[in-house]
TIZAPA-257811 format. One record per residue (C-alpha): residue in three letters; x, y, z. Coordinates in steps of 0.5 Angstrom, whole numbers, plus 500, padded with zeros to 3 digits. Example, Ala and Ser with C-alpha at 12.3 -4.5 7.8 and 13.67 -1.06 7.14 Angstrom:
<pts>
Ala525491516/Ser527498514/
</pts>
This chain:
<pts>
Met277354555/Ile277351548/Ile276344547/Ala276339541/Val270334540/Phe270328536/Pro264325533/Gly261318533/Gln258319527/Gly258325521/Ser258326514/Gln262320512/Thr260320505/Pro263316500/Gly270319498/Phe270323504/Leu277322506/Ala280324499/Pro281331501/Trp285329507/Leu290325503/Gln292331499/Leu296333506/Asp303331507/Gly304325511/Ala296323511/Ala297317506/Asp302314511/Arg298315517/Leu292312514/Ala296306512/Ala298305519/Tyr291306521/Ser289301516/Glu294296519/Trp293297526/Ser285297525/Gly285291520/Val281295515/Asp283298509/Leu281305511/Ile284308504/Ala280304500/Ala274305505/Gly275313505/Thr276314498/Glu273308494/Trp267304497/Asp260306497/Ala255308502/Asp253301504/Arg260298505/Ile262304509/Arg256304514/Asp258297516/Thr259297523/Gln266294523/Val268299517/Ala265305520/Gln268305527/Pro275305525/Leu274310519/Ile271315523/Val276315528/Ala282315523/Ala278321520/Ser278325527/Leu285323528/Leu287325521/Ser284332522/Trp286333529/Gly294332526/Ala292337521/Leu290343526/Gly297345527/Asp298349534/Arg294345539/Ser296348545/Arg290352547/Ile286346547/Ala285345554/Gly280339554/Val277333549/Ala271329549/Gly268324544/His261322542/Ser260314542/Val266311538/Gly269318538/Glu271317545/Phe277313542/Ala280319538/Ala279323544/Ala283318548/Ala288318543/Ala288326543/Ala289326550/Gly294321551/Val291316554/Leu292311549/Thr297311543/Glu294312536/Glu296305535/Asp292302541/Ala286307539/Leu286304532/Arg287297534/Leu282297540/Val276300535/Gly278295530/Ile276290535/Arg270294538/Gly267294531/Arg268287529/Ala265285536/Met259290535/Ala257287528/Gln257280531/Ala253282537/Ala248286532/Ala248280528/Ala245275533/Glu238279534/Arg234283530/Thr235290533/Gly236297531/Met236305533/Ser231311532/Ala232318534/Ile226321537/Ile226329536/Gly222334540/Gly217332546/Asp218332553/Glu224327555/Ala221324561/Ala215322557/Asn219320551/Val223315556/Ala217313559/Arg214311552/Leu221307551/Asp220303558/Glu213301556/Leu215298549/Gly222295552/Leu226300549/Thr233303551/Pro235310551/Ala241309548/Asn244316547/Tyr242322551/Asn244327545/Gly241334548/Gly238339544/Gly232335544/Gln234329541/Leu234322544/Val236315541/Ala232309542/Ala235302541/Gly232295542/Ala228290538/Leu226292531/Asp218291532/Ala218295538/Leu222301534/Gln216300529/Thr211301534/Leu214307537/Ala214310530/Ala207308529/Glu205311536/Pro210316538/Pro210320544/Ala206327543/Gly210332540/Thr215328537/Arg218325530/Val221318530/Ile227317525/Pro230310524/Leu237310524/Gln241306519/Val245302524/Ala246295524/Gly243294531/Ala242296538/Phe248299540/His249302547/Thr245297550/Arg245290553/Tyr245287546/Met252289546/Gly254284552/Ser258280548/Ala262286545/Val264288552/Asp267282553/Ala271282547/Leu273289548/Arg275288555/Gln280282554/Ala283286549/Ala284293553/Ala287288558/Thr293288554/Val294296554/Ala297301559/Pro294307559/Ala297314561/Asp293319565/Pro290325560/Ala294331559/Val288335558/Thr281335561/Ile277329558/Trp270328559/Ser266321559/Asn260319556/Ser258315562/Asp256321566/Gly259327563/Ser264328568/Gly272329567/Val276323568/Ala283324571/Ala286317571/Gly287314564/Ala286307567/Glu279309569/Phe277312562/Leu279306559/Asp275302563/Leu269307562/Leu271306554/Val269298555/Asp263299559/Gln260304554/Val259299549/Ala253297552/Ser251303556/Pro248310554/Val251315551/Arg250321556/Trp252327551/Asp247331554/Leu251331561/Cys258332557/Met255339554/Ala252341561/Ser259340564/Phe262344558/Gly258350560/Ala259349567/Asp267349566/Gly267355562/Val268352555/Thr269358550/Gly270355544/Ile269348540/Val272345535/Glu269339532/Leu274334528/Ser272330522/Pro267327520/Ala264333523/Gly257337523/Thr253333528/Leu256335535/Val257342533/Gly249342531/Leu247340538/Ala252345541/Lys249351538/Arg242349541/Ala245347548/Leu251352549/Arg248358545/Gly253363544/Val259359544/Pro263359538/Ser264353534/Val268350528/Ala266344524/Val272341521/Lys269337515/Thr275338510/Pro282341510/Asp278347507/Asp275348514/Leu282348518/Pro283356517/Ala277357521/Ala279352526/Gln286355527/Ser283362527/Leu278360533/Leu284357537/Ser289363536/Gly283368538/Val283371531/Asp276372527/Ala276368521/
</pts>
């Protein structure tokens, strides 16, 4: 089973979409994505600086747009038997699986980004990655500090979220055997601090008619496959204020016999985690159009 995975973060450096815009039809697609999301994604992906594209309300639709551009450029996708997304990448995965139309995915992610930015502005919060150590001990330390484990990424990585002063204490007094790395994000995503964003997204999602997925799609909620489009859409909404269980998604990939992974743009993060958690499973990170031949070789079963 070969699967496609869609990132919630990645190498979205200034100008990273420029190579994709050289592909036939890409500019027209990105113009449509811009209209649906309410963000000028062509300018964001080719002209804006790092600070502007890290803005939550820009970053989220920009990541989903990049994933869908690269997904469309893969060519023959008939051997892809399943999809999954990490955090906001679940919107691209939902479009790839046919649960959402591309228009609905970009419209909803635009609303999500704006609502999460607004929620993040209400209190001084943030996120930090914890690398290494014992997971149970790390979670216990977060509980002591009133922090939330927001992303269980697997491969020895946990992301903490909550009040900035508590995150500073975590960095100063980390759990044994760990490194704590502050992340450049606007707030405590996937925690209770995002409650107002859940409400805004739920209201918007009520106007959407999801379809059942055409391929297997795994959920960040618990790593399980979801057979009903309406259920997956509900989980997409709840996920805004709930932990991302990418560790459980990868466990499901292994249990379900995944034999290859293609990560769509802006790629690199999820393939890196898979190399540690799913050793021996071949993978390709599609960062630019130059990576498409390797992805197509994996899909065709031919060595690159």
